[in-house]
C-alpha positions in Angstrom: 3.7 5.0 20.0 4.3 5.6 16.3 1.1 4.1 15.3 -1.0 6.9 16.6 1.6 9.7 17.6 4.7 11.2 16.2 7.3 13.2 17.8 7.8 16.4 16.4 11.4 17.3 15.4 12.6 18.6 18.9 16.2 19.8 17.8 15.4 23.4 16.9 12.8 23.7 20.0 15.5 22.5 22.1 18.1 25.0 21.0 15.5 27.8 21.5 14.6 26.5 24.9 18.1 26.3 26.0 18.9 29.9 24.7 15.8 31.4 26.2 16.0 29.6 29.5 19.6 29.3 30.3 21.5 31.5 27.9 23.1 28.4 26.4 23.7 28.6 22.7 24.3 25.2 20.9 24.5 23.9 17.3 21.9 21.7 15.9 24.3 18.9 15.7 25.1 19.2 19.4 21.5 19.2 20.4 20.8 16.2 18.1 23.5 14.2 19.7 22.2 15.1 23.2 18.6 14.1 22.2 19.8 10.8 20.8 21.3 9.9 23.8 18.4 11.1 26.2 16.0 9.1 23.9 18.1 5.9 23.9 18.2 6.2 27.8 14.4 6.8 28.0 13.5 3.8 25.9 15.6 1.6 28.2 14.1 2.9 31.3 10.6 4.0 30.5 8.9 1.2 32.5 10.5 2.9 35.6 7.9 5.8 35.2 5.2 3.8 36.8 4.0 6.2 39.5 4.2 10.0 39.5 7.1 10.1 41.8 9.1 7.5 39.8 8.1 9.5 36.6 9.4 12.5 38.1 12.8 10.8 39.1 12.9 9.4 35.5 12.5 12.8 34.0 15.4 14.1 36.2 17.6 11.4 35.2 16.7 11.9 31.5 17.8 15.5 31.8 21.0 14.5 33.5 21.8 12.2 30.4 21.0 15.0 28.0 23.3 17.6 29.9 26.1 15.0 30.0 25.7 14.5 26.2 25.6 18.2 25.4 29.2 18.4 26.6 31.1 21.0 28.7 29.0 24.1 27.7 26.0 22.4 29.5 27.8 21.4 32.6 27.1 24.6 34.5 23.5 24.8 33.7 21.3 23.7 36.6 19.6 20.4 36.0 16.2 21.9 36.5 16.7 24.2 33.7 17.8 21.3 31.3 14.9 19.4 32.3 12.4 22.3 31.8 13.9 22.9 28.3 13.8 19.2 27.4 10.2 18.8 28.5 9.3 21.9 26.6 10.9 20.6 23.3 9.4 17.3 23.4 6.0 17.7 21.7 3.8 15.0 20.1 0.9 15.3 17.6 -1.5 12.6 16.4 -0.8 11.3 13.0 -3.1 12.7 10.4 -4.9 9.4 9.7 -5.4 8.8 13.5 -8.6 10.5 14.6 -10.6 9.6 11.6 -9.8 5.8 11.8 -10.5 5.6 15.4 -14.0 7.1 14.9 -14.8 4.9 12.0 -13.8 1.8 13.9 -15.8 2.9 16.9 -18.7 3.6 14.7 -18.4 -0.2 13.8 -18.9 -1.2 17.5 -15.2 -2.2 18.0 -13.5 -1.8 21.3 -10.3 0.3 20.9 -7.2 -0.1 23.4 -4.0 1.5 23.0 -0.9 -0.6 23.9 2.4 1.0 24.0 6.0 0.9 25.6 5.7 4.4 27.5 5.5 5.5 31.0 2.3 6.6 32.8 2.1 9.9 31.1 0.9 8.5 27.8 -2.6 9.0 29.2 -2.0 12.8 29.2 -0.3 12.9 26.1 -3.3 11.2 24.3 -5.6 13.7 25.9 -3.6 16.6 24.8 -3.7 15.5 21.2 -7.3 14.7 21.1 -7.2 10.9 21.0 -7.9 9.8 24.5 -11.7 10.3 24.2 -11.6 7.8 21.0 -10.0 5.0 23.0 -11.7 2.5 25.6 -8.5 2.0 27.3 -4.7 2.5 27.5 -2.1 0.1 28.6 1.6 1.4 29.0 4.3 -1.0 29.7 5.2 0.9 32.8 1.9 0.2 34.5 1.5 -3.5 33.1 4.8 -4.3 34.3 5.7 -5.7 30.8 6.8 -4.3 27.5 5.9 -5.4 23.8 6.7 -8.0 22.6 5.9 -9.7 26.0 2.3 -11.3 25.7 1.6 -10.1 29.3 1.0 -6.5 28.0 -1.4 -7.9 25.2 -3.2 -9.9 28.0 -3.7 -6.7 30.0 -5.2 -5.0 27.0 -7.6 -7.8 26.4 -8.8 -7.4 30.0 -9.3 -3.7 29.3 -11.4 -4.6 26.1 -13.9 -6.7 28.2 -11.9 -9.9 28.3 -12.4 -10.9 24.8 -10.5 -13.7 23.6 -7.1 -13.2 21.8 -8.1 -14.9 18.6 -11.0 -12.4 18.3 -8.6 -9.4 18.6 -6.5 -7.5 16.1 -3.3 -5.6 17.1 -2.1 -2.8 14.7 1.5 -1.4 15.1 4.4 -0.3 13.1 7.1 -2.7 14.4 7.9 -6.1 13.3 9.5 -7.2 16.5 7.3 -5.4 19.1 3.9 -5.5 17.4 3.7 -8.4 14.8 5.7 -10.9 16.7 4.4 -9.7 20.2 0.9 -10.0 18.9 1.3 -13.5 17.4 2.9 -14.8 20.6 -0.1 -13.4 22.6 -2.5 -15.1 20.0 -3.7 -11.9 18.5 -3.9 -11.2 14.7 -1.2 -8.7 13.8 -1.5 -5.9 11.1 1.8 -4.3 10.3 1.3 -0.3 9.6 4.1 0.9 7.1 3.3 4.5 6.3 6.7 4.5 4.5 8.1 1.8 2.2 10.9 0.1 4.1 14.5 0.4 2.8 16.2 -2.2 0.9 17.7 -4.7 3.2 15.4 -3.8 6.0 14.1 -6.7 8.2 10.6 -5.3 7.4 11.1 -6.6 3.9 11.4 -10.1 5.0 8.2 -9.9 7.2 6.5 -13.3 7.3 2.8 -13.4 6.1 1.0 -10.5 7.8 -1.3 -7.9 6.6 0.3 -4.8 5.9 -1.5 -1.4 5.5 0.1 2.1 4.6 -2.6 4.2 6.5 -4.8 3.7 9.5 -7.6 4.9 7.1 -7.5 1.3 5.7 -8.5 -0.4 8.9 -12.1 0.2 8.7 -12.5 -1.7 5.4 -10.2 -4.4 6.8 -12.3 -5.2 9.9 -15.8 -4.9 7.9 
């Protein structure tokens, strides 16, 4: 959900939480390794968090992956403590350009639906950072039963937007594969958000003809 949200660096918060909750002192490199393993597992399994009981089970498995990746020092720590530390360390915030852009788009009468490869908890995350009230709907891959770039998740978003035609809709995202290619396959007009210039040799540099913006603040003028 890098278009609207960003994950605050969780490495030092995880170190602190593990130390305070479980008396476990780990260096930054070990925590970074553990988080990379947990995030990779979550991204491969987030669609399993479609109901509250299944989300609880997914979070417990993610904690298990983290504990295993942290190595021997963490193996004696209760999984409940690892999970609590992990959840406390994972904090999201809205991108600085998100709220203003959403407000400006709403002022122009646009219907705004967030589409994300995420579990059902995205609704709460958006509410916590103050963006939920600025959206007309939220579609997560877990609840839609399909992940971007599958056209089915975009079709669900169009339904939430009042059943508008795909060719009347615009999709903004920061990934070429999931957002640009997915939107095109579903018949929507894609806009690629690149807050930072892509590195030399990046696939983003070979993007086929597509509108590229550097900030969400450019969107209101784009749709005028």
